[in-house]
BAFI-3210 file (N, C-alpha, C; in Angstrom, 3 decimals, decimal comma, padded with zeros to 6 digits):
// residues 134
n [1|2|3|4|5|6|7|8|9|10|11|12|13|14|15|16|17|18|19|20|21|22|23|24|25|26|27|28|29|30|31|32|33|34|35|36|37|38|39|40|41|42|43|44|45|46|47|48|49|50|51|52|53|54|55|56|57|58|59|60|61|62|63|64|65|66|67|68|69|70|71|72|73|74|75|76|77|78|79|80|81|82|83|84|85|86|87|88|89|90|91|92|93|94|95|96|97|98|99|100|101|102|103|104|105|106|107|108|109|110|111|112|113|114|115|116|117|118|119|120|121|122|123|124|125|126|127|128|129|130|131|132|133|134]
n.u [030,813|028,519|025,826|024,117|024,594|023,706|020,995|020,179|020,731|018,834|016,570|016,775|016,540|013,883|012,599|013,255|011,907|009,345|009,080|009,136|006,827|004,828|005,119|004,345|001,705|000,596|000,926|-000,243|000,206|-001,018|-000,007|003,006|006,489|006,512|004,195|001,563|000,419|-002,819|-004,024|-003,189|-004,344|-004,039|-004,421|-003,535|-000,805|-000,160|-000,805|001,078|003,371|003,093|003,247|005,866|007,209|006,568|007,783|010,456|010,887|010,503|012,573|014,786|014,552|014,812|017,430|018,995|019,453|020,380|019,775|020,715|018,607|016,710|018,064|018,211|015,455|014,757|016,384|015,191|012,611|013,188|014,330|012,165|010,367|011,817|011,715|008,946|008,492|010,205|008,946|006,623|007,758|008,706|006,369|003,894|003,178|001,321|002,974|004,838|008,144|009,914|008,723|008,886|011,654|012,232|011,038|012,687|015,122|014,420|014,099|016,754|017,989|016,654|017,453|020,227|020,258|019,153|021,127|023,300|022,286|021,913|024,553|025,840|024,376|025,125|027,743|027,579|028,011|026,174|024,111|024,463|027,015|028,548|028,129|029,164|031,822|032,887]
n.v [-007,368|-009,515|-011,761|-012,236|-010,004|-007,892|-008,503|-008,256|-005,583|-004,486|-005,367|-003,856|-001,300|-001,415|-001,578|000,898|002,576|001,709|002,619|005,397|005,757|004,818|006,663|008,994|008,261|008,099|010,687|012,186|014,649|017,639|019,978|021,915|020,853|017,985|017,396|015,426|014,493|015,505|013,421|011,159|009,421|008,991|006,267|004,923|005,535|004,259|001,598|001,170|001,366|-000,883|-002,869|-002,496|-003,171|-005,900|-006,817|-006,283|-008,067|-010,499|-010,381|-010,432|-012,987|-014,485|-013,944|-015,825|-017,952|-016,921|-016,678|-016,693|-016,201|-015,011|-012,649|-011,404|-011,076|-009,345|-007,170|-006,358|-005,721|-003,666|-001,788|-001,219|-000,158|002,076|003,580|004,093|005,503|007,629|008,873|009,684|011,416|013,369|014,399|017,010|017,124|017,809|017,950|018,114|019,573|017,954|015,450|015,070|015,037|012,712|010,880|011,233|010,342|007,711|006,829|007,040|005,220|002,813|002,514|002,215|-000,151|-001,908|-001,934|-002,945|-005,462|-006,699|-006,724|-008,384|-010,704|-011,341|-012,034|-014,370|-017,838|-019,989|-022,887|-024,680|-024,055|-024,742|-027,501|-028,252|-027,667|-029,612]
n.w [000,595|002,086|001,171|003,310|004,953|003,297|003,072|005,724|006,102|004,375|005,751|008,129|007,031|006,167|008,661|009,757|007,948|008,582|011,228|010,787|009,167|010,930|013,001|011,666|011,154|013,708|014,771|012,785|011,201|009,786|009,075|008,793|008,992|008,775|007,422|006,205|002,940|001,703|000,389|001,662|004,167|007,768|008,366|006,096|006,110|008,493|007,824|005,808|007,367|009,061|007,124|006,164|008,498|008,774|006,424|007,015|009,146|007,803|005,884|007,579|008,600|006,231|005,685|006,840|005,117|002,463|-001,009|-004,493|-006,316|-004,645|-003,976|-006,512|-006,994|-004,877|-005,543|-007,949|-007,009|-005,151|-006,880|-008,591|-006,731|-005,935|-008,292|-008,527|-006,113|-006,594|-008,757|-007,464|-005,617|-007,341|-008,324|-008,033|-004,936|-002,068|000,505|003,581|003,873|005,302|005,114|002,357|002,110|003,533|001,792|-000,471|000,599|001,006|-001,632|-002,532|-000,758|-001,428|-004,096|-003,758|-002,263|-004,175|-006,191|-004,718|-003,950|-006,459|-007,357|-005,456|-005,926|-008,571|-008,120|-006,689|-007,053|-009,248|-008,681|-010,724|-011,702|-009,519|-009,409|-011,868|-011,599|-010,065]
ca.u [029,609|027,907|024,382|023,459|024,709|022,861|019,602|019,930|020,697|017,516|015,604|016,868|015,985|012,422|012,163|013,354|010,766|008,148|009,022|008,770|005,419|003,985|005,166|003,487|000,312|000,148|000,843|-001,126|000,363|-001,635|000,699|004,378|007,575|006,196|002,803|001,165|-000,455|-004,243|-004,412|-002,680|-004,887|-003,170|-004,572|-002,671|000,567|-000,025|-000,776|002,395|004,331|002,968|003,743|007,328|007,667|006,480|008,821|011,737|010,980|010,667|013,923|015,745|014,445|015,365|018,876|019,694|019,833|020,144|020,096|020,908|017,288|016,121|018,744|017,758|014,063|014,763|016,966|014,155|011,540|013,668|014,497|010,827|009,819|012,550|011,190|007,599|008,646|010,824|007,896|005,752|008,526|008,786|005,036|003,533|002,420|001,230|003,542|005,844|009,494|010,499|008,140|009,476|013,052|012,178|010,751|013,901|016,103|013,946|014,442|018,206|018,280|016,157|018,325|021,504|020,021|018,952|022,436|024,088|021,738|022,222|025,999|026,131|023,770|025,954|028,992|027,352|027,960|024,910|024,253|024,981|028,460|029,164|028,121|030,033|033,234|033,330]
ca.v [-007,481|-010,827|-011,781|-012,117|-008,609|-007,025|-008,773|-007,668|-004,134|-004,224|-005,548|-002,681|-000,187|-001,567|-001,266|002,357|003,119|001,388|003,543|006,719|005,725|004,698|007,946|009,908|007,839|008,400|012,135|012,674|016,091|018,244|021,230|021,920|020,146|016,577|017,343|014,377|014,993|015,283|012,144|010,052|009,438|008,326|004,803|004,441|005,612|003,177|000,327|001,067|001,095|-002,289|-003,678|-002,408|-003,924|-007,321|-007,082|-006,313|-009,336|-011,566|-010,304|-010,882|-014,454|-015,019|-013,708|-017,013|-018,757|-016,094|-017,300|-015,802|-015,814|-014,076|-011,361|-010,799|-010,652|-008,158|-006,069|-005,890|-005,096|-002,392|-000,858|-000,802|000,705|003,343|004,322|004,566|006,534|008,776|009,554|010,345|012,527|014,402|014,951|018,108|016,578|018,755|017,333|018,934|019,377|016,809|014,245|014,936|014,642|011,290|010,150|011,276|009,437|006,346|006,522|006,811|003,970|001,689|002,367|001,657|-001,560|-002,673|-002,111|-003,847|-006,817|-007,252|-006,965|-009,582|-011,855|-011,691|-012,625|-015,706|-018,884|-020,724|-024,302|-025,365|-023,858|-025,533|-028,912|-028,442|-027,531|-030,771]
ca.w [001,372|001,894|000,945|004,612|005,405|002,480|003,439|007,046|005,890|003,811|006,840|009,006|006,263|006,234|010,026|009,902|007,213|009,366|012,363|010,269|008,751|012,117|013,700|010,912|011,320|015,073|014,965|011,718|011,008|008,598|008,799|009,264|008,329|008,525|006,948|005,263|001,875|001,956|-000,220|002,483|005,523|008,744|008,296|004,999|006,610|009,480|007,101|005,164|008,439|009,472|006,007|006,202|009,666|008,415|005,416|007,722|009,879|006,815|005,316|008,599|008,630|004,978|005,634|007,349|003,960|001,278|-002,293|-005,636|-006,845|-003,692|-004,134|-007,764|-006,814|-004,025|-006,315|-008,882|-006,231|-004,615|-007,999|-009,019|-005,680|-006,011|-009,433|-008,171|-005,082|-007,239|-009,531|-006,488|-005,075|-008,364|-008,594|-007,123|-003,816|-000,951|001,706|004,237|003,348|006,002|004,515|001,021|002,312|003,897|000,560|-001,295|001,229|000,745|-003,031|-002,595|-000,052|-002,227|-005,271|-003,292|-001,928|-005,413|-006,836|-003,866|-004,032|-007,780|-007,410|-004,656|-006,608|-009,720|-007,633|-006,134|-008,080|-009,321|-008,343|-011,905|-011,757|-008,448|-009,777|-013,029|-011,234|-009,262]
c.u [028,964|026,406|023,630|023,461|023,777|021,382|019,269|019,928|019,343|016,444|015,607|016,309|014,456|011,890|012,227|012,201|009,466|007,993|008,600|007,295|004,488|003,974|004,294|002,012|-000,229|-000,026|-000,084|-000,999|-000,281|-001,044|002,130|005,312|007,207|004,759|002,600|000,318|-001,916|-004,710|-003,952|-003,262|-003,949|-003,259|-003,691|-001,210|000,819|000,031|000,541|003,457|004,298|003,482|005,266|007,894|007,649|007,549|010,194|011,944|011,206|012,070|014,979|015,737|015,069|016,877|019,667|020,207|019,584|020,567|020,164|019,567|016,609|016,748|018,323|016,322|013,982|015,347|015,931|013,034|011,972|013,855|013,140|010,201|010,513|012,024|009,814|007,679|009,282|009,832|006,977|006,467|008,574|007,454|004,739|002,596|002,463|001,681|004,571|007,229|010,209|010,000|008,724|010,942|013,145|011,919|011,980|014,978|015,710|014,287|015,927|018,589|017,843|017,035|019,667|021,357|019,877|020,284|023,286|023,599|022,043|023,707|026,370|025,566|024,606|027,252|028,812|027,322|026,594|025,166|024,833|026,497|029,156|029,236|029,068|031,504|033,756|033,953]
c.v [-008,828|-010,694|-011,606|-010,674|-007,707|-007,264|-008,168|-006,151|-003,723|-004,355|-004,343|-001,433|-000,220|-001,194|000,251|003,040|002,876|002,365|004,939|006,776|005,648|005,995|008,979|009,552|008,233|009,908|012,800|014,169|016,568|019,615|021,090|021,045|018,716|016,378|016,194|014,999|014,692|013,932|010,929|010,162|008,699|006,801|004,211|004,461|004,504|001,805|000,098|000,738|-000,350|-003,231|-003,669|-003,205|-005,426|-007,701|-007,160|-007,614|-010,502|-011,561|-010,763|-012,404|-015,083|-014,849|-014,892|-017,891|-017,959|-016,821|-016,272|-015,309|-014,796|-012,691|-010,657|-010,291|-009,388|-006,950|-005,490|-005,165|-003,740|-001,363|-000,329|000,146|002,059|004,204|004,908|005,694|007,794|009,569|010,314|011,555|013,691|015,052|016,097|017,605|017,585|018,062|018,286|018,631|018,213|015,489|014,004|014,527|013,164|010,435|010,114|010,353|007,982|005,917|006,208|005,496|002,750|001,442|001,753|000,187|-002,408|-002,945|-003,090|-005,284|-007,457|-007,587|-008,234|-010,821|-012,293|-012,373|-014,027|-016,732|-019,561|-022,173|-025,082|-025,262|-024,650|-027,005|-029,178|-028,383|-028,727|-031,839]
c.w [001,064|001,677|002,259|005,101|004,606|002,793|004,799|006,984|005,327|004,901|007,780|008,322|006,323|007,614|010,274|009,160|007,974|010,521|011,904|009,875|009,953|012,924|012,987|011,076|012,693|015,264|013,954|011,478|009,704|008,308|009,308|008,443|007,917|008,051|005,958|004,156|002,220|001,424|000,595|003,896|006,486|008,694|007,191|005,441|007,637|008,831|006,393|006,207|008,894|008,379|005,977|007,372|009,381|007,391|006,066|008,471|008,919|006,218|006,313|008,659|007,381|004,901|006,183|006,212|002,677|000,004|-003,395|-006,191|-005,945|-003,842|-005,421|-007,635|-005,958|-004,751|-007,271|-008,133|-005,672|-005,724|-008,472|-007,994|-005,680|-007,158|-009,096|-007,135|-005,655|-008,068|-008,581|-005,882|-006,062|-008,688|-007,624|-006,018|-002,676|000,338|002,300|003,705|004,039|005,430|003,128|001,106|002,693|002,662|-000,352|-000,726|001,001|-000,677|-003,150|-001,924|-000,832|-003,451|-004,870|-002,915|-003,183|-006,109|-006,033|-003,974|-005,380|-007,896|-006,656|-005,339|-007,805|-009,290|-007,073|-007,250|-008,072|-008,953|-009,507|-011,967|-010,675|-008,830|-010,939|-012,669|-010,430|-010,109]
res [x|x|x|x|x|x|x|x|x|x|x|x|x|x|x|x|x|x|x|x|x|x|x|x|x|x|x|x|x|x|x|x|x|x|x|x|x|x|x|x|x|x|x|x|x|x|x|x|x|x|x|x|x|x|x|x|x|x|x|x|x|x|x|x|x|x|x|x|x|x|x|x|x|x|x|x|x|x|x|x|x|x|x|x|x|x|x|x|x|x|x|x|x|x|x|x|x|x|x|x|x|x|x|x|x|x|x|x|x|x|x|x|x|x|x|x|x|x|x|x|x|x|x|x|x|x|x|x|x|x|x|x|x|x]
***
């Protein structure tokens, strides 16, 4: 897998998360399968959706010239976000089972992205190695 592909995969993941958050914000369910926790008002879900959308657009743009540092930074950010989301998923939160399943899928996706990004970053040669090999 190339750095460009992994960044674009991350961008698409962010856009999918954005769509889910925006759908939850618009419908604002307080009961049923997709129930939002009482601590999450629709405006917060909408703000998260817009943030994910912006992140997706930025990652798509950055995928034109992916670098090793960027991949390491994204791997660290995705890993940290997976841990935080995993803690929230494990906490007793009053959310619908569909919402909790979406959160669990997000944790798994973020962890997979972090591992993939770190793996690709480790495989990319650094500028120092390129210059030294000449």
